[in-house]
ROSE-4610 file (N, C-alpha, C; in Angstrom, 1 decimal, always signed):
// ROSE-4610
residu = [M/M/M/A/A/A/N/N/N/I/I/I/I/I/I/Q/Q/Q/I/I/I/S/S/S/D/D/D/F/F/F/D/D/D/G/G/G/G/G/G/R/R/R/F/F/F/S/S/S/I/I/I/A/A/A/V/V/V/N/N/N/S/S/S/F/F/F/Q/Q/Q/E/E/E/N/N/N/E/E/E/L/L/L/Q/Q/Q/A/A/A/Y/Y/Y/I/I/I/D/D/D/Q/Q/Q/Y/Y/Y/Q/Q/Q/K/K/K/E/E/E/A/A/A/L/L/L/I/I/I/D/D/D/L/L/L/L/L/L/G/G/G/L/L/L/E/E/E/L/L/L/Y/Y/Y/E/E/E/L/L/L/L/L/L/I/I/I/L/L/L/D/D/D/L/L/L/D/D/D/A/A/A/N/N/N/G/G/G/V/V/V/P/P/P/Q/Q/Q/S/S/S/Q/Q/Q/I/I/I/Y/Y/Y/L/L/L/D/D/D/I/I/I/F/F/F/N/N/N/D/D/D/F/F/F/Y/Y/Y/K/K/K/E/E/E/I/I/I/Y/Y/Y/G/G/G/E/E/E/Y/Y/Y/E/E/E/R/R/R/S/S/S/Q/Q/Q/G/G/G/I/I/I/K/K/K/F/F/F/Y/Y/Y/L/L/L/K/K/K/G/G/G/I/I/I/I/I/I/Y/Y/Y/F/F/F/H/H/H/Y/Y/Y/V/V/V/R/R/R/D/D/D/L/L/L/Y/Y/Y/N/N/N/R/R/R/Q/Q/Q/T/T/T/T/T/T/V/V/V/G/G/G/V/V/V/K/K/K/K/K/K/V/V/V/K/K/K/G/G/G/E/E/E/N/N/N/S/S/S/D/D/D/S/S/S/V/V/V/N/N/N/V/V/V/F/F/F/D/D/D/I/I/I/Y/Y/Y/T/T/T/R/R/R/Y/Y/Y/N/N/N/N/N/N/S/S/S/I/I/I/E/E/E/T/T/T/G/G/G/K/K/K/V/V/V/I/I/I/Q/Q/Q/A/A/A/Y/Y/Y/I/I/I/Y/Y/Y/N/N/N/N/N/N/D/D/D/T/T/T/D/D/D/Y/Y/Y/P/P/P/T/T/T/F/F/F/K/K/K/G/G/G/Q/Q/Q/E/E/E/L/L/L/D/D/D/F/F/F/V/V/V/I/I/I/N/N/N/I/I/I]
num = [1/1/1/2/2/2/3/3/3/4/4/4/5/5/5/6/6/6/7/7/7/8/8/8/9/9/9/10/10/10/11/11/11/12/12/12/13/13/13/14/14/14/15/15/15/16/16/16/17/17/17/18/18/18/19/19/19/20/20/20/21/21/21/22/22/22/23/23/23/24/24/24/25/25/25/26/26/26/27/27/27/28/28/28/29/29/29/30/30/30/31/31/31/32/32/32/33/33/33/34/34/34/35/35/35/36/36/36/37/37/37/38/38/38/39/39/39/40/40/40/41/41/41/42/42/42/43/43/43/44/44/44/45/45/45/46/46/46/47/47/47/48/48/48/49/49/49/50/50/50/51/51/51/52/52/52/53/53/53/54/54/54/55/55/55/56/56/56/57/57/57/58/58/58/59/59/59/60/60/60/61/61/61/62/62/62/63/63/63/64/64/64/65/65/65/66/66/66/67/67/67/68/68/68/69/69/69/70/70/70/71/71/71/72/72/72/73/73/73/74/74/74/75/75/75/76/76/76/77/77/77/78/78/78/79/79/79/80/80/80/81/81/81/82/82/82/83/83/83/84/84/84/85/85/85/86/86/86/87/87/87/88/88/88/89/89/89/90/90/90/91/91/91/92/92/92/93/93/93/94/94/94/95/95/95/96/96/96/97/97/97/98/98/98/99/99/99/100/100/100/101/101/101/102/102/102/103/103/103/104/104/104/105/105/105/106/106/106/107/107/107/108/108/108/109/109/109/110/110/110/111/111/111/112/112/112/113/113/113/114/114/114/115/115/115/116/116/116/117/117/117/118/118/118/119/119/119/120/120/120/121/121/121/122/122/122/123/123/123/124/124/124/125/125/125/126/126/126/127/127/127/128/128/128/129/129/129/130/130/130/131/131/131/132/132/132/133/133/133/134/134/134/135/135/135/136/136/136/137/137/137/138/138/138/139/139/139/140/140/140/141/141/141/142/142/142/143/143/143/144/144/144/145/145/145/146/146/146/147/147/147/148/148/148/149/149/149/150/150/150/151/151/151/152/152/152/153/153/153/154/154/154/155/155/155/156/156/156/157/157/157/158/158/158/159/159/159/160/160/160/161/161/161/162/162/162/163/163/163/164/164/164/165/165/165/166/166/166/167/167/167]
x = [-22.2/-20.9/-20.9/-20.4/-20.2/-19.1/-19.2/-18.1/-17.3/-16.0/-15.1/-15.1/-15.1/-15.0/-16.4/-16.7/-18.0/-17.6/-18.6/-18.4/-18.0/-18.6/-18.3/-16.9/-16.1/-14.7/-13.9/-14.4/-13.7/-14.1/-14.8/-15.4/-14.3/-13.2/-12.2/-10.9/-9.9/-8.6/-7.8/-6.8/-5.8/-6.4/-7.5/-8.1/-9.5/-9.5/-10.8/-11.1/-12.4/-12.9/-14.2/-14.3/-15.6/-16.5/-17.6/-18.5/-19.9/-20.6/-22.0/-22.9/-24.2/-25.1/-25.0/-24.6/-24.4/-23.2/-22.2/-20.9/-20.9/-21.8/-21.8/-21.9/-22.7/-22.8/-21.5/-20.8/-19.5/-18.5/-18.4/-17.5/-17.8/-19.1/-19.4/-19.0/-19.1/-18.6/-17.1/-16.3/-14.9/-14.6/-15.4/-15.3/-15.5/-16.6/-17.0/-15.9/-15.4/-14.4/-13.0/-12.5/-11.1/-11.0/-12.0/-11.9/-11.7/-12.4/-12.3/-10.9/-10.6/-9.3/-8.1/-8.1/-7.0/-6.9/-8.0/-7.9/-7.5/-7.9/-7.4/-5.9/-5.4/-4.0/-3.3/-3.8/-3.2/-3.1/-4.3/-4.4/-4.5/-4.8/-5.1/-6.6/-7.1/-8.5/-9.1/-8.5/-9.1/-9.1/-8.0/-8.0/-8.9/-9.0/-10.0/-11.4/-11.8/-13.1/-13.4/-12.4/-12.5/-12.6/-11.9/-12.0/-13.4/-13.9/-15.2/-16.3/-16.2/-17.2/-17.2/-16.0/-15.9/-16.3/-16.7/-17.1/-18.5/-18.7/-20.0/-20.7/-21.9/-22.6/-22.0/-21.1/-20.3/-19.0/-18.7/-17.5/-16.3/-16.5/-15.3/-15.2/-14.0/-13.9/-14.2/-14.6/-14.9/-13.8/-13.1/-12.0/-10.7/-10.0/-8.8/-7.7/-7.6/-6.6/-6.8/-8.1/-8.4/-8.3/-8.7/-8.5/-7.0/-6.1/-4.7/-4.1/-4.7/-4.2/-5.1/-6.4/-7.3/-7.0/-6.7/-6.4/-4.9/-4.6/-3.3/-2.4/-1.2/-0.3/+1.1/+1.9/+3.4/+4.0/+4.6/+5.1/+6.4/+7.1/+8.4/+8.2/+8.7/+8.6/+10.0/+10.4/+11.8/+12.9/+12.7/+13.7/+13.7/+12.7/+12.5/+11.1/+11.0/+9.7/+9.1/+7.9/+7.1/+5.8/+5.3/+4.0/+3.1/+1.9/+0.8/-0.3/-0.8/-2.0/-3.3/-3.3/-4.5/-5.0/-5.9/-6.5/-7.4/-8.1/-8.9/-8.0/-6.9/-6.0/-5.5/-5.1/-4.6/-5.7/-6.9/-8.0/-8.3/-8.4/-8.7/-7.7/-6.4/-5.4/-5.5/-5.8/-6.0/-7.2/-8.3/-9.5/-9.4/-8.8/-8.5/-7.7/-6.6/-5.7/-6.5/-7.2/-7.9/-9.0/-9.7/-10.8/-10.3/-9.4/-8.9/-8.1/-7.3/-6.5/-7.5/-8.6/-9.5/-10.3/-10.5/-11.2/-10.4/-9.1/-8.2/-8.4/-8.6/-8.9/-10.2/-11.1/-12.4/-12.7/-13.3/-13.7/-15.0/-15.0/-16.2/-16.6/-17.6/-18.0/-17.1/-16.2/-15.2/-13.8/-13.6/-12.3/-12.0/-10.8/-10.4/-10.0/-10.6/-10.4/-9.8/-8.9/-8.4/-9.4/-9.8/-10.7/-10.1/-10.7/-10.2/-11.4/-11.3/-12.3/-12.3/-13.4/-13.4/-12.7/-12.7/-12.1/-10.9/-10.4/-9.3/-8.4/-7.2/-6.2/-5.9/-5.6/-5.3/-3.9/-3.8/-2.5/-1.7/-0.5/+0.4/-0.3/-0.3/-0.9/+0.1/+1.3/+2.3/+1.7/+0.9/+0.4/-0.4/-1.2/-2.0/-1.1/+0.1/+1.0/+1.7/+2.0/+2.5/+1.6/+0.3/-0.7/-0.9/-0.8/-0.9/+0.3/+1.4/+2.6/+2.6/+2.1/+1.9/+1.0/+0.0/-1.0/-0.3/+0.4/+1.2/+2.2/+2.8/+3.7/+3.0/+1.8/+1.1/+0.7/+0.3/+0.0/+1.2/+2.3/+3.6/+3.8/+3.6/+3.8/+2.7/+1.5/+0.5/+0.9/+1.4/+1.9/+3.1/+4.0/+5.1/+4.7/+3.7/+3.1/+2.5/+1.8/+1.2/+2.2/+3.3/+4.4/+5.0/+5.2/+5.8/+4.9/+3.6/+2.7/+1.9/+2.7/+2.0/+1.2/+1.4/+0.5/-0.9/-1.1/-2.4/-3.1/-2.3/-2.8/-2.4/-2.7/-2.2/-2.8/-3.9/-4.4/-3.9/-3.0/-2.4/-1.7/-2.2/-1.5/-1.5/-1.2/-1.2/-0.2/-0.4/+0.6/+1.6/+2.7/+3.7/+3.1/+3.0/+2.5/+3.6/+3.2/+4.2/+3.9/+4.9/+4.8/+4.7/+4.0/+4.0/+5.2/+6.0/+7.3/+7.3/+6.4/+6.4/+5.3/+5.7/+4.8/+5.1]
y = [+8.4/+7.9/+6.4/+5.6/+4.2/+4.0/+3.1/+2.7/+1.6/+1.8/+0.7/-0.3/+0.2/-0.6/-0.7/-2.0/-2.2/-2.8/-2.8/-3.3/-4.8/-5.5/-6.9/-7.2/-6.2/-6.4/-6.7/-6.4/-6.6/-7.8/-8.7/-9.9/-11.0/-11.0/-12.0/-11.6/-12.4/-12.1/-11.2/-10.6/-9.7/-8.5/-8.0/-6.8/-7.1/-8.2/-8.6/-7.6/-7.2/-6.4/-7.0/-7.4/-7.9/-6.7/-6.6/-5.6/-6.2/-5.6/-6.0/-4.9/-5.1/-4.2/-2.8/-2.6/-1.3/-0.6/-1.3/-0.7/-0.5/-1.1/-1.0/+0.4/+1.3/+2.7/+3.4/+3.1/+3.7/+3.3/+2.0/+1.5/+2.1/+2.2/+2.9/+4.3/+5.0/+6.4/+6.5/+5.5/+5.5/+5.2/+4.3/+3.9/+5.2/+5.9/+7.1/+8.1/+8.4/+9.4/+9.0/+7.9/+7.5/+7.0/+6.4/+6.0/+7.2/+8.3/+9.5/+10.2/+10.4/+11.0/+10.2/+8.9/+8.1/+8.1/+8.1/+8.1/+9.4/+10.5/+11.8/+11.9/+11.4/+11.4/+10.6/+9.5/+8.6/+9.1/+9.7/+10.1/+11.6/+12.4/+13.8/+13.9/+15.1/+15.3/+15.0/+15.5/+15.3/+13.9/+13.2/+11.7/+10.9/+11.3/+10.7/+10.8/+12.0/+12.2/+11.4/+11.3/+10.6/+9.1/+8.6/+7.2/+6.9/+7.8/+7.6/+7.6/+8.5/+8.5/+7.2/+6.5/+5.3/+4.0/+4.1/+3.0/+2.5/+1.2/+0.6/+0.6/+0.0/+0.0/-0.9/-1.8/-2.6/-2.0/-0.8/-0.1/-0.6/-1.1/-1.6/-0.7/-0.2/+0.6/-0.1/+0.6/+0.0/+0.2/+1.3/+1.6/+1.0/+0.6/-0.2/+0.6/+1.9/+2.7/+2.7/+2.6/+2.5/+1.1/+0.1/-1.3/-1.6/-1.0/-1.2/-0.9/+0.1/+0.5/+0.0/-0.4/-0.9/-2.4/-3.2/-4.6/-4.8/-5.9/-6.2/-6.5/-6.1/-6.3/-6.5/-7.1/-7.3/-6.9/-5.7/-5.1/-4.5/-4.4/-3.7/-2.2/-1.5/-0.1/+0.5/+1.3/+1.9/+0.8/-0.3/-1.4/-2.3/-2.2/-3.0/-3.7/-4.9/-5.5/-5.2/-4.6/-4.1/-4.8/-5.0/-5.6/-4.7/-4.5/-3.7/-4.7/-4.6/-5.5/-4.8/-3.7/-3.1/-2.0/-1.2/-0.1/-0.6/-1.7/-2.2/-2.5/-3.2/-3.5/-2.2/-1.2/+0.1/+0.7/+0.7/+1.4/+0.6/-0.7/-1.5/-1.3/-1.2/-1.0/+0.4/+1.4/+2.7/+2.8/+2.3/+2.3/+1.4/+0.2/-0.7/+0.0/+0.7/+1.4/+2.4/+3.3/+4.3/+3.8/+2.8/+2.3/+1.5/+0.6/-0.2/+0.7/+1.6/+2.5/+3.3/+3.8/+4.6/+3.8/+2.5/+1.6/+1.4/+1.5/+1.2/+2.3/+3.5/+4.7/+5.3/+5.5/+6.0/+7.3/+8.2/+9.5/+9.2/+9.6/+9.5/+10.8/+10.9/+12.1/+12.6/+11.6/+12.0/+11.9/+12.1/+12.1/+10.9/+10.8/+9.7/+8.5/+7.4/+6.2/+5.1/+4.3/+3.1/+1.9/+1.3/+0.2/-1.0/-1.6/-2.9/-3.8/-5.0/-6.0/-6.6/-7.0/-7.6/-8.9/-9.7/-11.0/-11.1/-10.0/-10.0/-8.8/-8.9/-7.8/-7.4/-6.1/-5.6/-6.2/-6.4/-6.9/-5.7/-5.9/-4.8/-4.3/-3.0/-2.5/-2.4/-2.9/-2.9/-3.4/-4.4/-5.1/-4.1/-3.2/-2.3/-1.3/-1.0/-0.1/-0.9/-2.1/-3.0/-3.1/-3.3/-3.4/-2.1/-1.0/+0.4/+0.6/+0.3/+0.5/-0.4/-1.6/-2.5/-1.9/-1.2/-0.5/+0.7/+1.4/+2.6/+2.1/+1.0/+0.4/+0.1/-0.5/-0.7/+0.6/+1.6/+2.9/+3.5/+3.4/+3.9/+3.2/+1.9/+1.2/+1.7/+1.9/+2.4/+3.8/+4.6/+5.9/+5.8/+4.9/+4.7/+4.3/+3.4/+2.9/+4.1/+4.9/+6.1/+7.0/+7.3/+8.2/+7.5/+6.2/+5.5/+5.5/+5.8/+5.8/+7.1/+8.2/+9.5/+10.0/+9.5/+9.9/+9.4/+8.2/+7.7/+8.4/+9.1/+9.7/+11.2/+12.0/+13.4/+14.2/+13.8/+14.6/+14.2/+13.2/+12.7/+13.8/+14.0/+15.0/+14.4/+13.1/+12.5/+13.0/+12.9/+13.3/+12.2/+12.6/+11.6/+10.9/+9.6/+8.8/+8.5/+8.6/+8.4/+7.1/+6.4/+5.3/+5.8/+5.0/+5.3/+4.7/+5.6/+5.1/+5.2/+6.0/+6.3/+5.4/+4.3/+3.5/+3.6]
z = [+7.6/+7.3/+7.5/+6.6/+6.7/+7.7/+8.6/+9.5/+8.9/+8.9/+8.6/+9.7/+10.9/+12.1/+12.8/+13.2/+13.9/+15.3/+16.2/+17.5/+17.4/+16.4/+16.3/+15.9/+15.4/+15.0/+16.3/+17.5/+18.7/+19.5/+18.8/+19.4/+19.7/+19.0/+19.2/+18.6/+18.9/+18.3/+19.1/+18.4/+19.1/+19.8/+19.2/+19.7/+20.4/+21.1/+21.7/+22.9/+22.9/+24.0/+24.4/+25.6/+26.2/+26.6/+25.9/+26.3/+26.5/+27.5/+27.7/+27.0/+27.1/+26.4/+26.9/+28.2/+28.7/+28.2/+27.8/+27.3/+25.8/+25.1/+23.6/+23.1/+23.7/+23.3/+23.5/+24.6/+24.9/+23.9/+23.6/+22.6/+21.2/+20.9/+19.6/+19.5/+20.7/+20.7/+20.4/+21.0/+20.7/+19.2/+18.7/+17.3/+16.4/+16.7/+15.9/+16.0/+17.2/+17.4/+16.8/+17.2/+16.8/+15.4/+14.8/+13.4/+12.6/+12.8/+12.0/+12.2/+13.5/+13.8/+13.3/+13.4/+13.0/+11.5/+10.8/+9.3/+8.8/+9.4/+9.0/+9.3/+10.4/+10.7/+9.6/+9.3/+8.3/+6.9/+6.4/+5.0/+4.8/+5.7/+5.5/+5.3/+5.4/+5.4/+4.0/+2.9/+1.6/+1.2/+1.3/+1.0/+1.9/+3.1/+4.1/+3.5/+3.1/+2.6/+1.3/+0.4/-0.8/-0.5/+0.5/+0.9/+1.4/+2.3/+2.9/+1.8/+0.8/-0.2/-1.1/-1.1/-1.9/-1.2/+0.1/+0.9/+0.5/+0.5/+0.3/+1.7/+1.8/+3.0/+4.1/+3.7/+4.6/+5.1/+4.6/+5.0/+4.2/+3.0/+2.2/+1.0/+0.6/-0.6/-1.8/-2.9/-4.2/-5.2/-5.1/-6.1/-5.7/-6.8/-6.6/-5.8/-6.0/-5.3/-3.8/-3.4/-1.9/-1.4/-2.2/-1.9/-1.7/-2.5/-2.4/-1.0/-0.3/+1.0/+2.1/+1.8/+2.7/+3.2/+2.2/+2.5/+2.9/+3.6/+3.9/+2.7/+2.8/+1.6/+2.1/+1.2/+1.3/+0.0/+0.0/-1.3/-1.1/-2.2/-2.2/-2.2/-1.2/-1.1/-0.9/-1.8/-1.7/-1.5/-2.2/-2.2/-1.0/-0.2/+1.0/+0.9/+1.3/+1.4/+2.7/+2.6/+3.8/+3.9/+5.1/+5.3/+6.0/+5.4/+6.0/+6.3/+7.5/+7.9/+7.6/+6.9/+6.4/+7.3/+6.7/+7.4/+8.6/+8.4/+9.6/+10.8/+10.5/+11.6/+12.3/+11.4/+12.0/+12.9/+12.4/+13.1/+14.4/+14.3/+15.5/+16.6/+16.2/+17.2/+17.9/+17.1/+17.7/+18.6/+18.2/+19.0/+20.2/+20.1/+21.2/+22.2/+21.8/+22.7/+23.6/+22.9/+23.6/+24.6/+24.1/+24.9/+26.1/+25.9/+27.0/+28.0/+27.5/+28.4/+29.3/+28.7/+29.5/+30.4/+30.1/+31.0/+32.3/+32.2/+33.3/+34.4/+34.0/+34.8/+34.5/+35.4/+35.2/+35.9/+35.2/+35.9/+36.6/+37.9/+38.7/+39.3/+40.1/+40.7/+41.8/+42.2/+43.3/+42.7/+41.4/+40.8/+40.0/+39.5/+38.6/+39.5/+39.2/+40.0/+39.1/+39.7/+39.0/+39.3/+38.2/+38.3/+38.9/+39.8/+40.4/+40.7/+40.1/+40.3/+41.6/+42.1/+43.5/+43.5/+42.5/+42.4/+41.4/+41.1/+40.1/+40.3/+39.8/+39.8/+38.4/+38.2/+36.9/+36.5/+35.2/+34.7/+34.1/+33.8/+33.2/+31.9/+31.7/+30.5/+29.4/+29.5/+28.5/+27.2/+27.2/+26.0/+25.2/+25.8/+24.9/+24.2/+24.7/+24.0/+22.9/+23.1/+22.0/+20.8/+21.1/+20.1/+19.3/+20.1/+19.5/+18.5/+19.0/+18.2/+16.9/+17.1/+15.9/+14.9/+15.3/+14.5/+13.8/+14.5/+14.0/+12.9/+13.2/+12.2/+10.9/+10.9/+9.7/+9.1/+9.9/+9.3/+8.6/+9.1/+8.5/+7.2/+7.1/+5.8/+4.8/+5.2/+4.3/+3.8/+4.6/+4.2/+3.3/+3.5/+2.7/+1.3/+1.2/+0.0/-0.8/-0.1/-0.7/-1.3/-0.5/-1.0/-2.2/-2.2/-3.3/-4.6/-4.4/-5.5/-5.5/-5.3/-5.1/-6.3/-7.5/-8.6/-8.4/-7.7/-7.5/-6.3/-5.5/-4.2/-4.1/-5.1/-5.1/-3.9/-3.3/-2.2/-0.8/-0.8/+0.5/+1.3/+2.5/+3.4/+4.8/+4.9/+6.3/+7.2/+8.4/+9.5/+9.8/+10.3/+10.7/+11.9/+11.9/+12.9/+14.0/+15.2/+16.3/+17.1/+17.5/+18.4/+19.8/+20.7/+22.1/+22.7/+23.3/+23.9/+25.4/+26.0/+27.4/+28.0/+28.7/+29.4/+30.8]
């Protein structure tokens, strides 16, 4: 399966994750798991499979109907102008949330431990929830676009996406 998201997508910007060579395999495992889960939630299994089949070796769709939801857009949907930051943004936010949240608490041989650096203190994790919710917002706009253009996406069976409200 071609990956839409690569480890290098987390090198900078809003979803920056600092990883060393020991952590790359772990981050890749999160990408593999949550990319698939998030796309199936977003599109439904059948439309997910069609999108995956349409990807080139770089993880970019080739057909216009998939490019329409893959890329960021600002379009009128049901009489309102809505902005989607694209499927990559949606996926990066989901993967970032799960990876960073799980970094905060680690399973060890003596139970779950809160990570604490010797020369640093953890910051409030509120920001990871905000980033997750921004990603969900983009996912909801993508789904609204699909609903508004249902003849182009007859196999759509995405799930209702939920914001994280309990922090």
